[in-house]
N, C-alpha and C positions, 0 to 999 in steps of 0.2 A: 787875562792871565793874573795869577796871584803869587804873591812871595811868601814862602814859608822859611822862618829862621829857627835853627836849633842852637841855643847857647848852653854849653856845658862847661865843665871845669877843665877839660883837656882838649875839646874840639868845638868848632864853630862850623855849622853847615847851612848853606842857604839854597834853597831850591825853588824853581818856578814851575807851577803846574796849573793845570786847567780847573782843578778843584772837583774833579769827577772821579778821582781814583786811577786815572791813567797814568802812564809814565811820566816822570818829571821831564820837563824840556830842558832842564840844565840843573846840575848840582855842583856846587862849590864847596870843597871842604878845606878849612884852614886849621892850622894848630893854634892853641891858645897859649900864650905865655904867661903864666900866673903872676910873675914879677911885675907885669905891667898892668895888672888889675883890670877893673872895669873899663877904665879909660882906653886901655889898649884894645879891648874887644870892640868898644864902641867906634874906634878908629877903623878897625877892620870892617865892621858893618857898614860904615859910612862910605868907604871906598868901593867894597863889592856890591853892596845893595844897590848903590847909586848907578853903577854901570848896568846891572841886571834890569833895574826898573826903566832905564831908557831903552834898552835893547828889546825888551818884550812887551813894553806897554802896561806895566803892573798896574793894577787897579786898587790893591789893598795889600795890607801885611799882617800875617800872624806869626806869633813867637811863641816858641816851647822853651821855658827857661828851667835850668838845672837848680831849683830851689823854690821855697815858698813865695807865692805872689798873691797880690790882691788884684785879681782879674777885673773887678768892677771898676777900679780906680786906674788900672793899667800900671801899677806901681810894684816894684821889687821889693819883697820884704827883706830877704838877705840870700847870699850865697854861702854855702858851707866850705867852698873851695876857693874862692877868688874875692879879693878885698875890694871894697868900693861900691858894692851894689846895694848897700843898706839904704832903704827908702828911695831907691832911684825910680823917677818917673819915666820909665822906659817908653810906654806908649806915646807920651806926650812929646818926648825926644824924636821918636820916629816921625810923628806929624810935623814937628817943626822942621826937620832936615829933609823930608821927603814929600811932604804935603799930601800924605795918603792916610785913609782910615787904618788904625791898627788895633789889634786886639792880642793880649798876651794871656798865657796860661802856664801852669807847671808842666814840666816836660812829660812826666808820667802820665798825667791827665790827658795831654795832647797825644801821646802815643795810643792810649786807650781810646780815644776818638777815633784815630785813624784805623785801628784795628776793627772797631765797630763799624765804621763806614766801607772800608775797602779791603780788610784783611780777614782774619780767622773768624770774625764774629759777624760778617756783614749780613747774614740771614738770619740773626738771632735779635731778640727783643731787647735783651739786657746781656751785658758783658762786664766782667770784672776783668781787668788787666793787672798783672803783676810783673814787674821787671825785677830780676834777680841778677845783680851784678856787684860792683863795688858796694852799693847798698840795696835796699829793697823798697820798691815804691809800689803805689796802687792807684788805680783809677776805675771809676763805675760810670758805665753809660747805659741809659735806659731810653728806649725809642730814639736813639740817635743823638741824644743830648748828655752831655756831661752832667753828673749829679753833684750838687755842692757848690755850684758857682757863686762867688761872693762870701764864702766861708774862708777862714784863716787856713785851714786844712781839711782834707776830706779823703777817705779811703786809704789813709797811711797805714797799710797793713804791716809794714816793716817796723812800725813804733808800737805795735802791740806788746804787752809784756807778759810773757808766758808764765802763769803761776803767781800765787798770792805773795811770794817772797821777792818778786821782781820789783821792788819798790824804788828804785832808781831809775832815772830818766834814760841812762844808757843801757839798762837791762832789758834789751827788746829782742824781738825776733830777727832784726836786722843783724844785731851783734853775734848771732849765733849761726844764721843760715845765710848771710850774703857771702860774696866772694872773700872779702876781708874776714869775716867771722870763721870761714872755713880754714883760711890759711892760719889765722891766729891760733885756732884750736890745734891744728897740726904743729905749728911751731912750739906751742907748749907741751904737746906731746913729746916731740923730739928732744926738748931742752930738759925735760924731766920735771917741769912745773906741774904737770898732771901726770900721774903715775897710773891711774886706771884707765880702763877702755871708755869710750865714748858711750854715754848712755842711750844708745838706741833701743828703740822698742823690741820686745821679745816676740812680738806678733807681726808677721809679714816682712821681718828684716833677716830671715836665715840667709846665711852666706851659702855660696854654691858648693862649699866643701861640707855642708851640713852643720857647722857651727854657728851659734848666735852671735850677730855682730856686738851686742849688748853684754856679753858675759865673758869671763875669763876662760880661755882655752888652756888646759894643763899642757906643760912641757912646750910652751912657745916662746920662751924668753929669748933663744937665740934667733928664732924667725923675727921677733920683734925688732932686734938689733939689726938684723939684715934690712928690714923694711925702712928703718931710719936711715941706714947708710945710703939705701937706694935713693930716698927723698934728697938727701944732702948732696949726693953726686949729681942729681939733676939740676942742682943750683950752683955748681962749682964749689961746694963746701959752705956756702954762705946761707944759713937758715933765713935770713931776713929777705932773701930773694925769692922765698917761696911763695907761689900765687895759687889761686883756685884753678888756674888752667894747667899748671903743672901737676897739682894734685888730682885733677880730673884725668890727666894722661897716665898717671901712675896707677890710679884706680882701675883703669880699663885694662892695664897690664898685670893686674893681679896683687898689687901692693895693698895689703889688708889695712894698714894704718889710714891710707888713703880712702879705701872703700868704706871704713867705718865712719871717717870724718864725713864724707858725702851723704851716708846713709842717715847720721844724725842731723845734718842739715835738712835733709828731706823730712824727717820726722818733726822738726821745729816748724818748717815751712807748712807741711801738710796739716799740722795742727792749726795754724794761723789762717790758712785757706778755708778749713772746715768751719771755723768760727764764723768766717765772712759769710760762707754759704748759708749757714744756720741763720743769720741775721738778714741776709739780703736776698737769698736764693736766686742768684743769677742763672741763666741758662747755659752760659758758657764762661769758663774761666781760661783766659789766654795768659801764657807764661812767657816772657821774652828775657832778654839780657844774657851777658856772658855765661854765667853759670848754667843756664838752660841749654846751652850748646853742648853740655856733655851727653846729651842725646837720650834715647828711649830707654835703654837698659839701665843706665846709671843714675838718670835723673828722673825722667817721667814716670816709668813704671813705679819705683818706690815712693814717689810723691802720690801718685793715685792711691796706693795702698794705704798710706798714711792719712789722706783725706777721708778715705772711706772709713777708716777705724774710728775716727773723731767726729764725723758729721752727724747732725741730727738725723735719725734713721729714716723719718718720712721723706727726707730730701734725697735719699741715697741714690735714687735712679733718675734724678731730676736735672743733672747737669753733665757737662763735659769738660774735661781739662785737656787743652790742646796746645801745641807750640805756636808762638807768634809767627805771622806770616810776612811781615813786612822788614823784619830785621832792623838794620842800622838806619833805615829810611823812615821809620813809623813816626818818629817826632817831626820830621820835616812833612811828611803828608798830613799829619795832624795839624801842623801849623798852618798848611795850605788851607784845610778845612776852617780853621779859626779865621783866615783872611777872608773867606767868602763870607762867614757870618759877620765879619766887621763890615762888610759892604751893605749887607742885607739890613743891618741895624744902624747904620750911620745916617 
């Protein structure tokens, strides 16, 4: 049996599996206390992993980490959420504490590997995985192997900069199309920082009432205020409590500010996926993360339309865009797969 560990900014998951895509024998989910930093997470791993290793006779360990890593050296580069991870030699720490071969990878790359081996892309030769949640990450798998091992970063689709004027490091696809990006855009709309409607494409984004989501609709100022009030009521009057999940629920119930925000995010993400398809030509694009849970009508249908608009025409019929199959267990399953490789190369 093999131990897979997911280390995130808010959760820590440890699962034991056979490494063949079958159900995990056990899954332990623990909350992360950011105030305790990396040391607190290492303490949780030491206690929980030690018990699982003894109980199941674990042979090796794989780790999917929420941030950039150097997989060849087994070193964490940094975490954007938790202090204390800079230059941490995590694989070596595991070997010292558990005397087992250990491999680490970025969490999104690890999820991509799981979806390619056991999930939505298991019958495909090449897969690009995109996770759309608090941020946006990517991973590329070819022939069952992760592309870019040993590079400082790879397949980071969320960090593409949409347009020649996006000349700052923070002017990214992630800043516009992630869950935080969607929420920030709607907050600005409600507060009056942005007076104009979201710049959704005029092709493939007509609303159900026949109006275009990217243009002004005469006589709608009263409705605009009603939509703002509706969103505020959903947060108890505190705009800072607005989340992409709340916005998605409002969009599903017809709030046009929410509909436009989600549509604009789909346009930005669709543009980014189209660039990636043009460059890498994957057979399947698997999309996961909390924002993707908005579903077919709100998220996937508009996303596919936008990808089709921007993709290189000869590749137009060469790919599929599908939801992730493994959900919140993708990183753990991928970490188990890394654990198998740790034993193979030890």
